[in-house]
Every structure is written in C-alpha cells, then in structure tokens.
N, C-alpha and C positions, 0 to 999 in steps of 0.2 A: 152346636158351638161353632162360631166362626174361627177358623184356625189360621187364616192368612191375614197378617197385619202389615201394612206399609209403615216402616219406621222413619220418623222425621227428625229425630234427635238422639244423641247419645243417652240422655236421660230416659227417653221413651224406650229405647232398647234395653237399658239396664232394668227398668221397671218390669218389663216382660220377662226378662231372664230371672229376676229375683222372685217372681210370683209363680213360676212353673218349675216342676221338677226337671223336665226335659224341654228342650226347644231346638228348633232348627233356624239358623241364621242363613238366609239365602242372599248372597251378594250377587247382583246382576246388573246388566245394562240393557236398555231397550234395543240396541243395535247388535247384540250378541246372539247369533243363531242358536248355540247350545242353551243359552239362558231362556230363550223363547220356548224351546222344546221342553226344558225342565219345568217351566211355568205351567205347562199343560199337565205334567205329572203331579205337581203340587196342588193344582186345582182338583184333580181327581182324588188325591188323598184327602183334601179338605172336605170333599163331598161324602167321604166314607165315614159313617157314624161311629165306627170302631176306632178310627184314627183320631186321637185326642191331643197330639203334640202340636203346639203352636208353631207356625211357619212365619218367621219374621223377615220380611223382604226389605233389603237395603239397596237402593239404587246407587251404584257406585259413582254415577255422574253428579248426583244431587247431594250426596252425603260424604264428601271427601274426608271429613274429620273422623267419621266412624271407620272408613276404609283404612285410614292411617292408624287408628287405635288398635285395630285388629290385624294390622300388617297384611292386608289383602293386596296381592300383586297381580291377580288375573281374574277374569270372568269366564265361567262362573266359579265362585268359591262358596262352598257349603260347609258351615261349621255346626257340629252337633254338640249341644250343651247338655250337661247333666249337673244338677245342683249348683248352678252358677259357674261351672268350670268347663272349659273346652275339652271334650273327650276325643273328638276326631275332626279332621279337616280334609276335605276333598276339593281338588282344583280341576276337576274334569266333570263332564256331564254324567249324571247318575240317572238311572231309570227308576220307576216307581217301586219295583221290587227291591232294588238295592237300597233305596231310602228306607223302606220299611224294615229291611233286614238290619240295617245299622241302628235304627231307633230301637228295635227289639233287643239288640245286643247291649244297650246301655244299662 
C-alpha cells in the first residue's frame, strides 16, 4: 500500500480523510530542516508493511487555502485524524517512534 500522498486540493484532502479510519496530515515546506528530517521518518514508515495509516503531505507554500482551513501557523505541523476528526496536533519535529505511538493510541 502506498501510504504517502501529496495533497493538491482541499477536496483531495477531504476524500482521503473520509475514506480512512485514521490519517496523518503532514504540513511541511521544502526549506524547513525539521520537515526534511521528518520526511525520512515518514518514508521509513511507508516502507513498513505493518504501517497502514495514510500520510497526507501538504506543502504549505503551494496549498495556502488548506493551511488556512486547518489553522496551521508553523512548519512542521502534524495532525492525527481519526474518523474524520482531528485528535492530536503537534507543531514540532516527531521521530518515527513518536509517530507510531500516537497512531497506536488513536
């Protein structure tokens, strides 16, 4: 299963949220060093066959409407969704273990 998806519109994001029990929304920017590090963790998780949670990447530079809709004020921001509802928001860098722990707690 390909678990990392680049989001290009609010409709695209909503479709993914609506079709999965859990999801991670990763707000990032290419120039952000913590975002770059987290991207490596997300790629490792995506390669793990046991990790089935979709990772929805939103480039904050290219998707300002989504950034505004989700009231994102910093990079990185990671939102953990369950059943279409935001359950947790982190505005700092998370490592792979922290991401898995949060997902497992949902």
